[in-house]
N, C-alpha and C positions, 0 to 999 in steps of 0.2 A: 322433324316435318317436314310436307311432302319439298322434293326439290322444285326450281322456276329450271325448265328443258328448256328457258330459250336461253341458259345461259350456261346450258352443257357443250362443249365443245368436242370433235371427232377426237381429237388425245386424248379430254376425259375417260369417253366411252374407249376408245382403246385400254386404255390402264385399265379401265373397270373389268370391262374383260376378262384381265391380266389377275385378278384376283379371285382365290381361294375359297377364303374363307369369310366370313361376316366382320371379324376383327377387322381383313385385312383390306377391306372393302369401307367400314368406317373409317380406318384415320389415312388413307384415298379420300376419302370425302371433307376429312380434318384438313386436309393439307389444301386446300379451293374448298375453303369457308362456311361450307355444308355440313348440320350437324342429323348425322343419320342415330338411328336408334340402331339397337342388337334387330329387332325384327325387322324393322321396314331394310337393315342389310339385309338378312333372306331374303326376303319377300326378290330386292332385288334382281340376288344371285338366283333366286329360282325361273326369275322371264330370264334370265343369259342365259341359262341350258337350254334354253329353248328356241335363242335366235342364231343364228348361222351370219353375223354380216360382214359383206363384201363392202367395198366404199362406195356405195351408190348408198348401200341398207347403212351405214353410218353417217354418212349427209343427213339422212331423213330425222337420226335421232337425236344428232345433235338439235339443236334450237325448235325440238317440239314436232313440230310435223311437215315441215317444207322441208323437199329434195335442195335450198338453195337458200345459203344465209340472208336471210332478210333481217330488219331492223322493225318495219311497219307491216304490220297485218299478214297476210297471206301472198302479198308478191313474189312468186317467182314458185309459186306452190306447183306441182301437176295437177297438172289441167285436170286429167282424167283420176284426179281424189275427189272426190266433192267426202264434205263433212253432211252429212245430212242422217236425219231422219225418215220411218215410212209415214205415209201418206196419215196415219190414222192414232198419230204419236200426239199425246195430249199435254197441252202450254197453256201456264198456267194466264189467263189474263183477269185483270180487273172486274170482280165477280163469278167468275168460276173458271172454267177451261173451254179450248178452241183449239180444234185436229193441226194440226200445223201445214194441214194441206188447204184449208181454209181462210188461211191466211194475207189480207192484202195491207198494201200500201198505205200505210197510215191506221193503222191501229192499234192498239193500246195491249202491251202485254207488263206482264211482271218483269226488271230488274231489280238490279243492288246496284249502289254508287259504287266508288271506290275503297272505303271507307265500313264495307258488307252491309248498308242499310238499306230498308226493300224503297224503292218509288216506283216507280209506272214509266215506259219509256215505248218511241212508238216505234212500229217498222220501217226501217229509213230503204231498205231493198228487200226482194225477194226475188232469189233465187232459180236460175232457171231448174223445174223438173229434172231426170236424168235416173238412167236405170244403175244397179250397183246390186254386189252382191247382199246379204243383210247376215251383219251382224249381230245375235242375243247376246246385250248384256245385262246377269240376273243379280239381283243386290240383295244384299242380305234380309232386308223387312220385305222384300218377297215381289219385289217389285223388277221388271222385264225395258228392257229397253229393247225398241227393234230398229237399228241404224244403219252405220258403215263404220267402216273398223278406224278410219282416222276421226272421227268425233270425238269432241276433247271432250270434258271432263272439266267442270269449274272445280278448283279445290280452294284458295282465300285470291286477292290479288298481285297478280302477276304470274299466279301460278296454275296449270291446265294440265291432262295427260291426256293423248289420244288413247280411245278404250281398247284396242291393241295392245296396251300395255298396264291395263288396267288393273289387272286380280291383286286384290288384296290393296288393294288406296283405298283412302278413308272419302266416300263425295260426301259432298256440301246437301244437303234437304234446308226445303222454304224456312222450314221455323227456326237454323241456323244449327240442328243438330245435324250427325252424321253418320253415311250408313256405307256396308261395307261392300266393294265387288268384291262377287265368293267365283265366277264366273263368266267368260270372254266364248262365246262358242259362233264358230262362222258355220253360217246353216247351207249352204252354197243353192238355195234361194234367189232370183232377185226378183226387186222390184222394184219401182218408181221411186224416189226416194226428192223428199224436200226442204229448203231452209231460207232461213232470213238471216238479216242483219237489224240490229236495234242499235237509235243511234241518237239520243238525246243526249246532250252536254250533260255531264259529267257519270253519266252508268259506261258500266261495263262491258259490254255488248252480254249481259250475262241474260237465259231468260231458264225456264223452266220445266224440265218435259218427265211428266207424272210425278212432279214433287221438288224434282233433283236436276240442279245446277246443271250448263252447260257451255261450253262457249267461252269467251272470257278474253278472247287474245287479238280481235281486232275492234280496237274500242275506236268512238269519233271522232277524239286525236289521234290517233298513229291514222286512222282514216283520212282526215286532212294531212297530217305528215305526210303522206303515199301520192298522193296528190301532186301537189309539193316537188314532191322530190323524182315523177316522174315530168316535171317540166322543168326537170332541171336540165343543162346542154352538157354538161363533162361532170368524170366524178369528182374533181374539188367542189363544185357545185354543191356535188351531194351530202360528202364532208364538212361543207359548212354550216351544209341546213341542217346537221344532224350533232353539230359539236353545237351549234344555239338553242337547240332542246335536250343536251346533257346528254345525249349521245354519243358512243364512241366507233368507230367504222375504221377498219381497211379500206384502201385505195380499191380492192378488188371485192371486196362484199359493197362499193358506192355503183362501180363498172353493171354493174345488175339493175340499175337502175336506169341507168341510159338505151334507151331505143336503138 
């Protein structure tokens, strides 16, 4: 099953990089409470062969997509990393599709609740367009995404993966099926890219681009908690807030939220 990258630490990544065989990686995963098939382990090993991770890169892998340890949403992400799509990317909306560049505040889009049930969500924030290098993601059904390297695939509740690490992964289709990521190619071309946040209560901040689920890591609840965390005056206050919401963090992590 896909690994929830938000639970991966730098220590786990470092040990995984030392594994030489799929069996070693499967055994390591098991010690941390994860279950990997041999096929999945071999796919991870193939990815590791292309990775030369320094301490900064380890920070980006551990926890998913950010270069600081975070507990709510994207706070702490490298502000130069935009998780966005090319403007003509087609987003599923009630009754049809709409290019992401044309989405406006208050527009309705197709999203999912935590159980995976399709519901209608509302665009609550339109991100500032930015110019970024385009990454082409090829899926086994012939679909192509034109996006940025840090854009995420939504795999399941609390499970997502940046496209630059997604080769071989199973992506979720709107009909509940899956499609495999065959290739991820850096094009060297730069385009204006766009992104939105979907914010109805109970949704997953998921939307569908060309019928494939994306985002899923910055939910309405996370946004509300993030706002409260930013209002805290001390790390101890942040830790108390986290504990009240069933989250355990260190003092070092809590200090990231103090201005």
